C-alpha positions as CSV (number, residue, x, y, z in Angstrom):
1,M,-14.6,-25.8,20.0
2,T,-16.1,-27.2,16.9
3,I,-20.2,-28.0,16.1
4,D,-20.6,-31.6,14.5
5,D,-22.9,-32.6,12.0
6,P,-26.0,-34.0,14.0
7,A,-26.7,-36.3,10.7
8,R,-23.1,-37.6,10.3
9,P,-22.2,-38.8,14.4
10,D,-18.7,-39.4,14.8
11,S,-20.2,-42.9,16.1
12,T,-22.4,-45.2,15.6
13,E,-22.1,-46.9,19.4
14,A,-24.6,-45.9,21.1
15,P,-23.5,-44.2,25.1
16,P,-23.8,-46.1,28.0
17,H,-27.2,-45.5,30.3
18,T,-26.0,-43.3,32.9
19,P,-29.0,-42.6,35.6
20,T,-30.7,-39.5,35.7
21,P,-31.4,-37.7,39.0
22,P,-34.8,-37.4,39.8
23,S,-34.6,-33.5,40.3
24,A,-33.0,-33.5,36.5
25,T,-36.1,-35.3,34.7
26,A,-37.4,-32.6,33.3
27,P,-34.5,-30.8,30.5
28,R,-33.5,-26.8,30.8
29,R,-34.2,-25.0,27.9
30,P,-31.2,-23.8,26.3
31,G,-30.3,-20.5,26.1
32,A,-30.6,-18.0,23.1
33,W,-26.9,-18.7,22.4
34,R,-26.6,-21.7,22.7
35,A,-29.1,-22.1,20.0
36,L,-27.9,-19.9,17.3
37,R,-24.8,-19.7,17.9
38,P,-24.4,-23.2,15.6
39,L,-26.5,-21.4,13.2
40,L,-24.2,-18.7,13.0
41,L,-20.9,-20.9,12.9
42,R,-22.7,-22.5,9.8
43,L,-23.4,-19.4,8.1
44,H,-19.9,-18.0,8.8
45,F,-17.9,-20.9,7.3
46,T,-20.7,-21.6,4.4
47,A,-20.9,-18.2,3.0
48,G,-17.1,-17.3,3.9
49,L,-16.2,-20.4,2.0
50,L,-18.2,-19.5,-1.0
51,T,-18.1,-15.7,-1.2
52,A,-14.1,-15.9,-0.3
53,P,-13.1,-16.1,-3.8
54,F,-14.6,-12.8,-4.7
55,L,-13.2,-11.5,-1.8
56,L,-9.9,-12.9,-2.4
57,V,-9.8,-11.1,-5.8
58,A,-10.7,-7.7,-4.6
59,A,-8.9,-7.7,-1.8
60,L,-5.8,-8.4,-4.1
61,S,-6.8,-5.7,-6.9
62,G,-7.5,-3.5,-3.6
63,L,-4.5,-4.0,-2.4
64,L,-2.4,-2.6,-6.0
65,Y,-5.2,0.4,-6.2
66,A,-3.7,0.7,-2.8
67,L,0.1,1.3,-4.2
68,S,-1.2,2.4,-7.2
69,F,-0.3,6.3,-6.1
70,Q,2.7,6.1,-5.3
71,A,3.5,3.7,-8.7
72,E,1.9,6.8,-10.3
73,K,4.5,9.4,-9.5
74,V,6.9,7.0,-10.6
75,V,5.5,5.9,-13.6
76,Y,4.6,9.0,-14.8
77,A,7.3,11.5,-13.3
78,H,7.5,13.2,-16.6
79,E,4.5,14.0,-16.9
80,L,3.9,15.5,-13.4
81,E,6.8,17.1,-12.2
82,V,9.4,19.7,-13.7
83,P,12.1,21.9,-12.3
84,V,10.8,24.9,-10.3
85,G,11.4,28.0,-12.4
86,D,11.2,31.9,-11.4
87,A,7.8,33.0,-12.9
88,V,4.7,31.0,-13.6
89,L,3.1,31.6,-17.5
90,P,-0.8,33.3,-16.7
91,L,-3.3,30.1,-17.0
92,E,-4.6,31.9,-20.3
93,R,-1.3,31.1,-21.3
94,Q,-0.9,27.7,-20.5
95,V,-4.3,26.8,-22.1
96,G,-3.3,27.8,-24.9
97,I,-0.5,25.7,-25.6
98,A,-2.3,22.6,-24.8
99,R,-4.9,23.8,-27.7
100,E,-1.8,23.9,-30.0
101,A,-0.6,20.6,-28.7
102,N,-4.0,19.3,-29.8
103,P,-6.1,21.0,-31.8
104,D,-8.7,18.7,-32.4
105,G,-9.6,18.4,-28.7
106,T,-12.0,20.9,-27.0
107,V,-10.8,22.4,-23.4
108,T,-12.5,21.6,-20.3
109,A,-11.3,22.1,-17.2
110,V,-7.9,23.0,-16.1
111,W,-6.3,22.1,-13.2
112,P,-3.3,24.5,-12.2
113,A,-0.4,22.9,-10.7
114,A,-1.3,22.7,-6.8
115,E,2.1,22.8,-5.6
116,P,6.0,24.2,-6.9
117,G,7.5,22.0,-9.4
118,A,3.8,20.5,-9.9
119,T,2.6,20.3,-14.0
120,T,-0.7,22.2,-14.8
121,R,-3.2,19.8,-15.9
122,V,-5.4,20.9,-19.5
123,L,-8.2,18.4,-19.7
124,M,-10.0,18.0,-23.0
125,A,-12.8,16.2,-25.3
126,D,-10.7,14.6,-27.3
127,P,-12.4,11.7,-29.7
128,D,-9.7,9.1,-29.8
129,A,-9.7,9.5,-25.3
130,P,-11.0,5.9,-24.3
131,E,-14.6,6.8,-23.2
132,G,-15.3,7.5,-19.8
133,T,-12.2,9.5,-19.8
134,S,-10.9,13.2,-21.1
135,L,-7.6,13.7,-22.4
136,A,-5.4,15.5,-20.0
137,V,-2.2,17.7,-21.6
138,F,0.8,18.3,-19.2
139,V,2.0,21.8,-19.6
140,D,5.4,23.2,-17.8
141,P,3.6,26.1,-15.6
142,Y,7.3,27.8,-15.9
143,T,8.3,27.2,-19.2
144,G,5.2,26.3,-21.4
145,D,7.1,22.9,-22.7
146,V,4.5,20.1,-22.9
147,R,5.5,17.5,-20.8
148,G,2.8,14.8,-22.6
149,Q,-0.5,13.9,-22.9
150,L,-2.2,10.8,-21.0
151,P,-5.9,9.8,-20.3
152,S,-6.8,10.4,-17.5
153,Y,-10.6,9.3,-15.6
154,G,-12.5,11.3,-12.6
155,S,-12.6,13.3,-9.7
156,S,-8.6,12.6,-8.7
157,G,-7.4,12.2,-11.8
158,A,-6.4,8.8,-12.3
159,L,-3.7,7.9,-15.2
160,P,-3.8,4.8,-17.4
161,L,-2.3,2.5,-14.9
162,R,-4.2,3.3,-11.6
163,T,-7.5,3.5,-13.7
164,W,-6.5,0.1,-15.3
165,I,-6.3,-1.5,-11.7
166,D,-9.2,0.4,-10.6
167,G,-11.6,-1.0,-13.4
168,L,-9.8,-4.3,-12.6
169,H,-11.2,-3.8,-8.8
170,R,-14.5,-2.6,-9.8
171,D,-15.7,-4.9,-12.7
172,L,-12.8,-7.1,-13.7
173,H,-12.3,-5.1,-17.2
174,L,-16.0,-6.9,-18.1
175,G,-18.4,-3.7,-17.5
176,E,-22.0,-3.7,-15.9
177,P,-21.7,-7.4,-15.8
178,G,-18.7,-7.7,-13.8
179,R,-19.6,-5.1,-10.9
180,I,-21.9,-8.1,-9.5
181,Y,-18.4,-9.5,-8.3
182,S,-17.3,-6.5,-6.4
183,E,-21.5,-6.0,-5.1
184,L,-21.4,-9.5,-4.0
185,A,-18.0,-9.0,-2.5
186,A,-18.8,-5.7,-0.6
187,S,-23.1,-7.7,0.4
188,W,-20.6,-10.3,2.3
189,L,-18.4,-8.9,3.8
190,W,-20.0,-7.0,6.9
191,V,-21.6,-9.8,7.4
192,L,-19.0,-12.2,7.7
193,V,-17.0,-9.3,10.1
194,L,-19.6,-9.0,12.1
195,G,-20.4,-12.7,12.4
196,G,-16.9,-13.3,13.4
197,L,-16.7,-10.8,15.7
198,V,-19.4,-12.6,17.7
199,L,-18.2,-16.0,17.7
200,W,-14.8,-14.8,18.2
201,F,-15.5,-12.9,21.0
202,A,-17.7,-15.8,22.3
203,R,-15.1,-18.2,22.5
204,R,-14.3,-19.6,25.8
205,R,-10.0,-18.3,26.3
206,T,-8.1,-19.3,29.5
207,K,-5.9,-15.7,28.6
208,R,-7.2,-12.6,27.8
209,R,-4.1,-11.9,25.4
210,A,-5.4,-14.6,22.9
211,L,-8.5,-12.2,22.3
212,L,-6.4,-9.5,21.0
213,L,-2.7,-11.0,19.8
214,P,-2.5,-14.4,17.7
215,E,-1.0,-17.9,20.1
216,G,2.5,-19.2,19.1
217,G,3.0,-22.6,19.7
218,P,3.1,-25.6,16.7
219,K,1.0,-25.1,13.1
220,S,-2.5,-26.8,13.9
221,R,-5.6,-25.6,13.3
222,R,-6.2,-24.0,16.5
223,R,-3.2,-21.8,16.1
224,T,-4.4,-20.9,12.8
225,L,-7.5,-19.6,14.0
226,S,-6.1,-18.0,16.3
227,W,-4.3,-15.8,13.7
228,H,-7.4,-15.4,12.0
229,G,-9.6,-14.5,14.9
230,S,-7.2,-11.7,16.3
231,V,-6.1,-9.9,12.8
232,G,-9.9,-9.9,11.8
233,L,-10.5,-8.3,15.3
234,W,-8.0,-5.7,14.4
235,A,-9.3,-5.2,10.8
236,A,-12.6,-5.3,11.4
237,L,-13.5,-1.3,11.9
238,G,-11.8,-0.6,8.8
239,L,-13.4,-4.3,6.6
240,L,-17.1,-2.6,7.8
241,L,-16.1,0.8,6.3
242,L,-15.0,-0.5,3.3
243,S,-17.9,-2.5,2.6
244,A,-20.3,-0.1,3.3
245,T,-18.5,2.7,1.4
246,G,-18.3,0.0,-1.3
247,L,-22.1,-0.8,-1.1
248,T,-22.6,2.9,-1.8
249,W,-22.2,3.0,-5.5
250,S,-22.8,-0.6,-6.1
251,R,-25.5,-1.6,-8.9
252,Y,-28.2,-2.6,-6.4
253,A,-27.9,-1.8,-3.3
254,G,-26.4,1.2,-4.0
255,E,-29.5,2.5,-5.6
256,N,-31.3,1.2,-2.2
257,I,-29.1,3.5,-0.4
258,G,-29.3,6.6,-2.4
259,T,-32.9,6.4,-2.3
260,L,-32.5,5.9,1.9
261,Q,-30.2,8.7,1.8
262,D,-32.4,11.1,-0.1
263,A,-35.0,10.4,2.1
264,L,-33.0,10.8,5.5
265,G,-32.4,14.3,3.9
266,G,-28.8,13.5,3.4
267,A,-28.4,14.0,-0.6
268,T,-25.4,16.0,-2.2
269,P,-26.8,19.9,-3.1
270,T,-25.3,21.2,-6.5
271,L,-24.2,24.3,-7.7
272,S,-26.5,25.9,-10.1
273,A,-23.5,27.4,-12.8
274,G,-26.4,28.9,-14.7
275,A,-25.1,32.1,-16.6
276,A,-26.9,35.8,-17.0
277,P,-30.6,35.7,-17.6
278,G,-31.3,34.8,-21.3
279,A,-27.9,32.9,-21.7
280,G,-29.6,29.5,-21.8
281,S,-30.7,26.9,-20.0
282,E,-29.2,26.5,-15.8
283,H,-26.6,24.1,-16.6
284,A,-25.2,22.3,-12.8
285,G,-21.9,22.5,-11.7
286,H,-19.3,19.9,-12.6
287,G,-16.8,18.0,-10.9
288,P,-12.8,17.8,-11.8
289,G,-13.1,16.0,-15.0
290,H,-16.4,16.3,-16.1
291,Q,-16.5,15.8,-19.9
292,P,-19.7,18.2,-21.5
293,G,-20.6,16.9,-25.1
294,A,-19.0,18.4,-27.9
295,D,-21.0,21.0,-28.7
296,A,-19.7,22.7,-26.2
297,A,-18.5,26.7,-26.7
298,P,-17.2,29.6,-24.9
299,A,-19.7,32.3,-23.6
300,T,-19.8,35.4,-26.3
301,A,-18.1,37.7,-23.5
302,D,-15.4,35.7,-21.3
303,I,-13.2,37.0,-18.9
304,G,-10.9,34.3,-19.1
305,V,-9.5,31.7,-16.8
306,D,-7.1,33.9,-14.9
307,R,-9.5,36.5,-13.6
308,A,-12.1,33.7,-13.2
309,V,-9.5,31.9,-10.5
310,A,-8.9,35.2,-8.9
311,A,-12.7,36.1,-8.6
312,A,-13.0,33.0,-7.1
313,R,-9.9,33.3,-4.7
314,A,-11.8,36.7,-3.5
315,A,-15.1,34.9,-3.0
316,G,-12.8,32.8,-0.4
317,L,-11.2,29.7,-2.4
318,D,-8.1,29.5,-0.9
319,S,-6.9,25.9,-1.2
320,A,-4.3,25.5,-3.0
321,S,-5.6,22.5,-4.8
322,I,-8.7,23.4,-7.8
323,A,-10.3,22.7,-10.9
324,V,-11.4,25.2,-13.5
325,T,-14.1,24.1,-15.2
326,L,-15.0,26.5,-18.7
327,P,-17.7,27.5,-19.0
328,A,-20.3,26.1,-22.0
329,E,-23.1,27.2,-23.5
330,G,-25.7,28.5,-21.1
331,S,-22.9,28.0,-18.2
332,G,-20.4,29.7,-16.1
333,Y,-16.9,29.1,-14.5
334,V,-16.8,26.5,-12.2
335,V,-14.2,26.9,-9.6
336,K,-13.9,23.7,-6.8
337,E,-11.7,23.4,-4.8
338,T,-10.4,20.0,-4.5
339,D,-8.6,18.9,-1.6
340,K,-9.6,16.1,-0.1
341,Q,-7.2,15.3,2.6
342,F,-7.9,16.3,6.0
343,P,-9.3,19.0,6.9
344,V,-11.3,18.6,3.9
345,E,-11.5,21.6,1.4
346,L,-13.8,21.5,-1.0
347,D,-16.0,24.4,-1.6
348,S,-16.9,25.4,-4.9
349,V,-18.2,28.7,-6.6
350,A,-20.0,29.1,-10.2
351,L,-18.8,32.7,-12.0
352,D,-20.6,34.8,-14.5
353,P,-18.3,34.4,-17.4
354,A,-18.6,37.8,-18.4
355,D,-17.7,39.8,-15.4
356,G,-16.7,37.3,-12.9
357,T,-19.5,37.6,-10.9
358,V,-20.3,34.9,-7.9
359,L,-24.0,33.4,-9.5
360,D,-23.5,30.4,-6.8
361,R,-21.3,29.1,-4.0
362,L,-21.3,25.8,-1.9
363,R,-19.5,25.1,0.8
364,F,-18.3,21.7,2.0
365,S,-19.7,23.3,5.9
366,D,-23.4,23.1,4.3
367,Y,-23.9,20.0,3.3
368,P,-26.1,17.5,5.5
369,L,-24.1,16.0,7.9
370,L,-24.6,12.7,6.1
371,A,-23.7,13.9,2.9
372,Q,-20.4,15.1,4.5
373,L,-19.7,11.3,5.6
374,T,-20.9,9.9,2.1
375,R,-18.2,12.2,0.5
376,I,-15.2,11.4,3.1
377,G,-16.3,7.5,3.3
378,I,-16.0,7.3,-0.5
379,D,-12.8,9.5,-0.5
380,A,-11.3,7.1,2.4
381,H,-12.1,3.9,0.1
382,T,-10.8,5.4,-2.7
383,G,-7.5,6.6,-1.0
384,V,-7.2,10.1,-1.2
385,F,-9.0,11.4,2.1
386,L,-6.2,11.6,4.3
387,G,-3.4,10.5,1.4
388,L,-0.2,8.2,1.9
389,F,-1.5,7.3,5.2
390,N,-4.9,6.3,3.9
391,Q,-3.4,4.5,0.7
392,L,-0.7,2.3,3.7
393,A,-4.3,1.8,5.7
394,L,-6.2,0.3,2.8
395,A,-3.1,-1.7,1.8
396,A,-2.9,-3.1,5.6
397,L,-6.4,-4.2,5.6
398,A,-6.1,-5.8,1.9
399,L,-3.8,-7.8,2.7
400,A,-5.0,-8.6,6.6
401,L,-8.3,-9.6,4.3
402,A,-6.6,-11.8,1.7
403,L,-4.7,-13.5,4.6
404,M,-7.8,-14.4,7.0
405,I,-9.4,-15.7,3.7
406,L,-6.7,-17.7,3.4
407,W,-6.4,-19.1,7.0
408,G,-9.9,-19.7,6.3
409,Y,-9.3,-21.6,3.7
410,R,-6.5,-23.5,5.6
411,M,-9.1,-24.2,8.9
412,W,-11.8,-25.6,6.3
413,W,-9.2,-28.1,4.5
414,L,-7.4,-29.0,8.3
415,R,-11.0,-30.3,9.1
416,R,-12.6,-31.8,5.9
417,P,-14.0,-34.0,5.7
418,R,-15.1,-36.0,8.9
419,R,-16.7,-33.0,10.9
420,P,-18.9,-30.7,8.8
421,V,-19.7,-27.4,10.5
422,G,-23.2,-27.5,11.9
423,R,-25.1,-28.6,9.3
424,G,-29.0,-28.1,9.9
425,A,-28.3,-25.9,12.7
426,W,-31.2,-24.1,12.2
427,R,-34.1,-27.2,13.1
428,K,-32.3,-25.9,16.6
429,V,-33.4,-22.5,17.0
430,P,-36.5,-22.1,18.8
431,V,-39.4,-21.0,16.9
432,T,-39.8,-17.8,18.5
433,L,-36.4,-16.6,17.8
434,L,-36.2,-17.9,14.1
435,L,-39.1,-16.2,13.2
436,P,-37.6,-12.5,14.1
437,L,-34.5,-14.0,12.1
438,A,-35.9,-14.9,9.5
439,A,-38.1,-11.6,8.8
440,A,-34.9,-9.5,9.3
441,T,-33.1,-11.3,6.6
442,V,-35.4,-11.0,4.6
443,L,-35.6,-7.1,5.3
444,V,-32.0,-7.1,4.8
445,G,-32.2,-9.3,1.5
446,W,-34.5,-7.0,0.3
447,F,-32.2,-3.8,1.2
448,V,-28.9,-5.2,-0.3
449,P,-30.6,-7.5,-3.7
450,L,-27.5,-10.2,-4.0
451,L,-26.9,-10.7,-1.0
452,G,-31.0,-11.7,-0.5
453,L,-30.5,-13.8,-3.8
454,S,-27.0,-15.7,-2.9
455,L,-28.6,-16.7,-0.2
456,L,-31.2,-18.1,-1.0
457,V,-28.8,-20.4,-3.2
458,L,-26.8,-21.4,-0.1
459,L,-29.8,-22.0,2.1
460,A,-31.2,-24.1,-1.5
461,A,-27.2,-25.7,-1.1
462,E,-27.8,-26.1,2.7
463,L,-31.1,-27.9,2.3
464,V,-29.7,-30.6,-0.5
465,L,-26.9,-31.2,1.4
466,T,-29.6,-32.3,4.7
467,L,-31.2,-34.3,2.5
468,A,-28.4,-36.2,0.8
469,A,-27.0,-37.0,4.7
470,R,-30.2,-38.1,5.7
471,A,-30.1,-40.6,3.3
472,R,-26.5,-41.5,4.0
473,T,-27.3,-41.9,7.6
474,K,-29.7,-44.2,6.7
475,R,-28.0,-46.2,4.3
476,E,-25.3,-46.8,6.6
477,T,-27.7,-47.4,9.6
478,P,-28.4,-51.5,10.0
479,A,-31.4,-52.8,9.4
480,P,-32.5,-54.0,13.1
């Protein structure tokens, strides 16, 4: 089913006159859907056509990122894996070995080996490490051999390969200006998905099977539309979640989301890691991979990493995956669980470096529900929530989105140029529907700024095209 451009009729020939029965002299008022469908179709078509390049880049780079977790294990197998030995060296000894391997670095955190055959990761603040990263020294926990040194980024400990792909996906390695592309893609993705769902469910079909599964038959625009719609239906929920979670850390919409989350009482609580009274100002707890300033220094009395871990275990941290942040001036040890797979184990404790007394404890179960959902959503977006299953699901969603974009362009190519999709459709919407719709659009555009600004550009382009079509029709219409 297609919508023709009212300014460009397929034929200039007047239709034959058909007598109208007296009972039908008053035209029926079209229903809301009949009035809104051309407008929704026009928006879906135009926005999809213009934003698809951004979405395609996001999809392809997201596909690479989803696959990078497993690629990282292969590329950096020497640094990450070791033969299982008979006994594990004390963490303090492993940290000392890392210091000897890189005397210019300042140790900030330690990630003990989470499973047999894994290395211990000692994180350092190093002037030669790329900005925003720590230098990770990989130590064999059984023999004390240093297996390598690599930059490590973020709480998931991304190594150079995954860090590079993550930067490509996030900002195309263009820095702050490049983030506009990813925020624009996330801003429009949910609009296109919801609009496509409405159009797909409202489409007339003879078989219910055609709603869920693509149609066969010879290559045609109808078959392409069937693939575009049915794959979109199956991927819709995942794409909506990717859009929502992607916006949470975007530059402009992310600020509004954070403000709203705080207002609803969903802010993520923080751990107080201040050391004993008089030892200095209170210092907030850090996540894994945090890189304090170069002036960080251990407290005068220090129980050491091994006793800090033992005290954290005694306080209830029983996950095999933990990260230990060493004391900085005026702060204590922070030991955090880092197992983000289900069930999530993200409890943390702050310990007095002098005697291991628990200064503060923060359980993930104590997070507000909205903060829990935000944490899980972000971890699912970054592929760490459910491990390999999560990464395969992300890869499938990215591939589905890329294919839908290509099918969308193919449909446009097959249709061009004789039948523009619903141009000027907003003129057919009753004012009683148009005004509330415009108000809602303004509100959403304010909350998601790049969506609002790009929509203004689309409306301006729509106005120019409509005026040009009218002028062309006027020129082509013969004078009476």
